[in-house]
C-alpha positions in Angstrom: -34.8 108.4 64.9 -31.6 109.2 62.9 -30.7 111.8 65.5 -31.1 109.3 68.3 -28.9 106.7 66.5 -26.3 109.3 65.9 -26.2 110.1 69.7 -25.9 106.4 70.5 -23.1 106.1 68.0 -21.3 109.1 69.5 -21.7 107.7 73.0 -20.4 104.3 71.9 -17.5 105.9 70.1 -16.5 107.9 73.2 -16.8 104.7 75.2 -14.4 102.9 72.8 -11.9 105.7 73.0 -12.0 105.8 76.9 -11.8 102.0 77.1 -8.8 102.0 74.7 -7.1 104.7 76.7 -7.7 102.7 79.9 -6.3 99.5 78.3 -3.2 101.4 77.0 -2.7 103.1 80.3 -2.6 99.9 82.3 -0.5 98.2 79.7 2.0 101.1 80.0 1.9 100.8 83.8 2.6 97.1 83.7 5.6 97.6 81.5 7.1 100.7 83.0 6.0 100.9 86.6 7.1 98.8 89.4 5.9 95.4 90.3 6.3 94.3 93.9 9.1 91.7 93.9 12.1 90.5 95.8 15.6 90.7 94.6 19.0 89.4 95.9 21.5 92.1 96.5 25.1 91.5 97.6 26.8 93.6 100.2 30.3 93.5 101.9 30.9 91.9 105.3 34.1 93.4 106.7 34.3 90.7 109.4 34.3 87.7 107.1 35.7 89.8 104.1 33.1 88.1 101.9 30.0 89.3 100.1 26.7 88.4 101.7 23.3 88.1 99.9 20.4 90.2 101.2 16.9 89.7 100.0 15.1 93.0 99.5 11.6 93.9 98.3 12.3 96.2 95.3 10.1 97.7 92.6 11.2 95.6 89.7 10.3 96.8 86.2 10.2 95.0 82.9 12.8 97.4 81.6 16.1 95.9 82.9 18.1 99.1 82.1 16.0 100.9 84.7 16.4 98.0 87.1 20.2 98.1 86.8 20.3 101.9 87.7 18.1 101.2 90.7 20.1 98.2 92.0 23.4 100.0 91.6 22.1 102.9 93.6 20.9 100.5 96.3 24.4 98.9 96.4 25.9 102.4 97.0 23.3 103.4 99.5 22.1 100.4 101.5 20.0 102.6 103.9 20.8 100.3 106.8 23.5 100.7 109.4 24.1 96.9 109.3 25.0 96.9 105.6 28.2 98.3 104.2 28.1 100.0 100.8 29.4 97.8 98.0 30.5 100.6 95.7 32.5 103.8 96.6 30.4 106.9 96.8 32.5 108.5 94.0 31.7 105.6 91.6 28.9 106.8 89.3 27.0 104.8 86.7 27.3 106.6 83.3 25.4 104.3 81.1 23.8 100.8 80.8 23.4 98.7 77.7 21.8 95.3 77.4 22.4 93.1 74.4 20.9 89.6 74.7 22.1 88.2 78.1 25.0 90.6 78.3 24.7 93.7 80.5 27.3 96.4 80.0 27.7 98.9 82.8 29.9 102.0 82.3 31.2 103.7 85.5 33.1 106.9 86.1 34.9 108.0 89.2 34.4 111.6 90.3 37.8 111.8 92.1 39.7 109.2 90.1 39.9 105.5 91.0 40.1 104.9 94.7 43.7 103.7 95.4 43.5 102.3 98.9 40.9 99.6 98.8 42.0 96.2 100.0 42.0 93.2 97.7 38.9 91.7 99.3 37.1 95.0 99.4 37.6 95.6 95.7 36.7 92.0 94.9 33.5 92.4 96.8 32.7 95.5 94.8 33.2 93.7 91.5 31.6 90.3 92.3 28.8 91.7 94.5 27.8 93.9 91.6 28.0 91.0 89.1 26.0 88.7 91.3 23.3 91.3 92.0 22.9 92.2 88.3 22.9 88.5 87.1 20.0 88.0 89.5 17.8 89.9 87.1 15.8 87.9 84.6 17.6 87.7 81.2 21.1 88.8 82.4 23.8 86.2 82.8 27.0 88.2 82.0 28.2 91.7 83.1 30.9 93.7 81.2 32.3 96.6 83.2 33.6 99.7 81.4 35.4 102.7 83.0 34.7 106.1 81.3 33.4 104.3 78.2 36.4 102.1 77.7 37.5 98.6 78.7 39.7 98.6 81.8 42.1 95.9 83.0 41.2 96.5 86.6 38.2 98.0 88.4 40.1 99.9 91.0 43.6 98.4 91.2 43.6 94.6 91.9 40.6 92.9 90.3 40.5 92.3 86.5 37.4 93.4 84.6 38.6 93.4 81.0 36.3 90.5 80.1 32.6 89.8 80.7 32.0 88.3 84.2 29.5 85.6 85.3 27.9 84.8 88.7 30.7 84.3 91.2 30.3 81.4 93.6 33.8 81.1 95.1 35.7 82.6 98.1 36.8 86.2 97.4 40.5 86.7 96.6 42.4 88.1 99.6 45.4 90.3 100.0 48.6 89.9 101.9 50.5 92.8 103.3 54.0 93.3 102.1 56.7 95.8 102.8 57.5 97.6 99.6 60.6 99.8 99.2 60.2 103.1 97.4 62.5 106.2 97.2 62.1 109.2 99.4 61.0 112.4 97.8 64.6 113.7 97.4 65.6 110.3 96.0 68.2 109.9 98.7 67.3 106.5 100.0 64.5 103.9 100.3 61.6 103.7 102.8 59.0 101.1 103.6 55.4 101.4 102.3 53.2 98.6 103.6 50.3 97.5 101.4 48.6 94.5 99.9 49.4 92.2 97.0 46.9 89.6 95.8 47.6 86.5 97.9 48.0 83.0 96.6 49.4 79.7 97.9 51.9 79.6 95.0 55.1 81.5 96.0 56.0 82.1 92.4 52.7 83.7 91.5 52.7 85.7 94.7 56.2 87.0 94.0 55.0 88.0 90.6 52.1 89.8 92.2 54.5 91.6 94.5 56.7 92.7 91.6 53.7 94.1 89.7 52.8 96.2 92.7 56.4 97.4 93.1 56.6 98.5 89.5 53.2 100.1 89.7 54.7 102.5 92.2 53.7 104.1 95.5 50.1 104.5 96.5 51.0 107.6 98.6 52.9 109.7 96.1 56.5 108.6 96.6 58.5 108.9 93.4 58.8 106.1 90.8 62.4 105.4 89.9 61.9 103.9 86.4 58.5 104.2 84.8 57.2 101.4 82.6 56.2 97.8 82.6 59.6 96.1 82.4 58.8 92.8 84.2 59.2 89.9 81.9 59.0 86.9 84.3 59.6 85.8 87.8 60.6 82.4 89.1 62.3 80.8 92.1 65.3 78.5 91.9 66.3 75.9 94.5 67.8 77.5 97.5 65.2 80.4 97.4 66.9 82.4 94.7 64.3 84.7 93.1 64.9 85.3 89.4 63.6 88.6 88.2 63.7 88.7 84.5 63.3 92.2 82.9 62.5 93.1 79.4 65.3 94.3 77.1 63.5 97.7 76.7 64.7 98.7 80.2 68.3 99.1 78.8 67.0 101.8 76.5 66.3 104.1 79.4 69.7 104.6 81.2 69.8 106.3 84.5 72.6 107.5 86.8 74.5 105.4 89.3 72.5 106.4 92.3 69.1 105.8 90.7 70.4 102.5 89.4 71.4 101.5 92.9 68.0 102.5 94.4 66.2 100.6 91.6 68.1 97.4 92.2 67.9 97.7 96.0 64.1 98.3 95.8 63.7 95.0 94.0 66.1 93.0 96.2 64.8 94.4 99.5 61.2 94.0 98.6 61.5 90.4 97.4 63.7 89.5 100.4 60.8 90.4 102.6 59.1 87.1 101.4 59.9 84.0 103.4 60.6 81.9 100.3 63.3 84.3 99.0 66.9 84.2 100.3 68.5 86.2 97.4 67.6 87.8 94.1 69.1 87.4 90.7 68.2 90.1 88.1 68.4 89.1 84.4 67.4 90.7 81.2 65.6 88.6 78.5 66.7 85.5 80.4 70.4 86.4 80.3 72.7 87.2 83.2 74.4 90.5 82.5 77.1 92.4 84.4 75.0 95.6 85.2 71.8 97.3 84.1 73.4 100.7 83.5 77.0 100.3 84.3 77.2 100.8 88.1 75.6 97.9 90.2 77.0 94.4 89.7 74.0 92.1 89.1 76.1 89.2 87.7 75.4 87.1 90.8 72.4 86.8 93.2 72.1 89.7 95.6 71.2 89.4 99.3 69.1 91.7 101.4 70.7 95.2 101.7 73.6 93.6 99.8 75.4 92.8 103.1 75.8 90.0 105.6 73.1 91.0 108.2 74.9 89.0 110.9 77.3 91.9 111.1 74.7 94.7 111.0 72.0 96.3 113.0 69.1 97.9 111.1 67.0 100.4 113.0 64.0 101.8 111.1 63.4 105.5 111.5 60.3 107.5 110.6 60.0 109.4 107.4 57.0 111.7 107.0 55.6 112.6 103.6 52.1 113.8 102.5 50.8 113.3 106.1 51.8 109.6 106.0 54.5 107.8 108.0 57.1 105.6 106.2 60.0 103.7 107.7 63.6 104.2 106.7 66.2 101.4 107.3 69.6 102.6 108.2 72.5 100.1 108.5 75.1 100.2 111.3 78.0 97.7 111.2 78.8 95.9 114.5 81.3 93.2 115.1 79.3 92.1 118.1 76.0 93.4 119.3 73.0 92.7 121.6 69.4 93.8 121.3 70.2 96.6 123.7 72.4 98.2 121.1 69.6 98.2 118.6 67.2 99.8 121.1 69.8 102.5 121.8 70.2 103.2 118.1 66.4 103.8 117.9 66.7 106.3 120.8 69.8 108.2 119.7 68.6 108.8 116.2 70.8 111.7 115.3 69.4 113.5 112.3 66.7 110.8 111.8 63.2 110.9 113.3 62.0 108.4 115.9 59.1 108.0 118.3 61.2 106.4 120.9 62.0 108.9 123.7 65.6 109.3 124.8 64.7 108.4 128.4 63.0 105.1 127.3 64.5 102.0 129.0 65.2 98.5 127.7 64.4 96.5 130.8 64.9 92.9 129.6 64.7 90.5 126.7 64.9 86.8 125.9 64.7 84.7 122.8 61.9 82.1 122.5 62.2 80.3 119.2 61.8 82.9 116.4 60.4 85.4 118.8 62.2 88.0 120.8 60.3 88.9 124.1 61.1 92.4 125.3 60.0 94.5 128.2 60.5 98.3 127.8 59.5 101.5 129.4 58.7 104.3 127.0 57.1 107.1 129.1 54.0 109.0 128.0 53.1 108.6 124.3 49.8 109.3 122.4 48.0 106.5 120.6 49.1 107.4 117.0 52.7 107.7 118.0 52.6 104.4 119.9 51.4 102.7 116.7 54.3 104.2 114.7 56.7 103.2 117.5 55.4 99.6 117.5 56.0 99.5 113.7 59.5 100.9 114.2 60.3 98.2 116.8 58.8 95.4 114.7 60.7 96.3 111.6 64.0 96.9 113.4 64.1 93.8 115.7 62.9 91.3 113.0 66.0 92.2 111.0 68.0 90.4 113.8 69.2 87.0 112.7 66.5 84.3 113.0 63.9 86.7 114.6 60.5 86.7 112.9 58.3 88.1 115.7 58.5 90.5 118.6 56.5 90.2 121.9 56.6 93.7 123.2 55.6 94.4 126.8 54.9 98.0 127.8 53.7 98.3 131.4 50.8 95.8 131.7 50.2 95.5 127.9 51.8 93.0 125.6 51.8 93.1 121.8 52.8 90.4 119.3 54.4 92.2 116.3 55.6 91.0 113.0 56.8 92.6 109.8 
């Protein structure tokens, strides 16, 4: 009888152990294995330049750290030709920490930060990420780190130095501006076209443009004076842009030629903006004679520091690092017609141009702020045609009161601006 009771006890004990194991197993599964659920992920729409929500069935776990890794991977690899990746392929998630309702994500970039994202594309990456992660239960804020440290910007334009909450507004957009940077030999300035963060406020936009200018070229052109020397920007009546520099700039003297290029780069870049007619450079709010002894900045400076009514400005091609830039060269004329400018683009001398010497200027007329031109340019490949159109747009919009070019080549017409 005792033996039988012992057997019953052993069987019962084994049953308890097995049952406990089963309970623990399923409890473990419920906490660490996926539950079928739907989640809202945000992707980039390049047509509207906005983020769009997409509902996906995803294996959500109770562990939000694992969920964050999974969702970030899905944002990088949407696995649908209709969806555009939100994050650059070189952007890797190093670590995730969750403290209360704050999720901290730490990214690294395999090849360094991407430099050529548009404003809206970068904004989509930041706010699409934040909106996706704050869709998880218990997460209401996202702090982004780069290589373990706080970063002012994610790539280049969008600030991420503070925790971000769900974004419900229209994405910030960029506006293309012609920035003037020095050539590799520091001989002259060339145009690099890229974006600054757009805004309806001309003062704020001018400040954004100056920040981009002082940041330097995105394509490897030299930086004349390194450092953050912008103190303030304002616009006075009459369209006078006031660029106030920090006093520290005077501690880094440069030669006369570099000083000239530095001042020209500020004046020529800002005078691209429709609200700016001239530029006054000050230091700590004070008008001074010169920065380093050579260029007179005691009064507002106009574009190219000349009266453009007496000059033609053809833009020639400058190639560097497999990119094309555009070099303005001034020619003084007492009287001129658009034909003269076209001929300067053809007979470029030592400068490079995409306009063939046998090209013909057939006719032109002015229509408001637009010059309408018919030309013959001969055979030209697609890439060179785009460069030539840019040359023509920049050159002819330097003519007084001309803002646009309607260029007709054969049966095709193009509306061109700066």
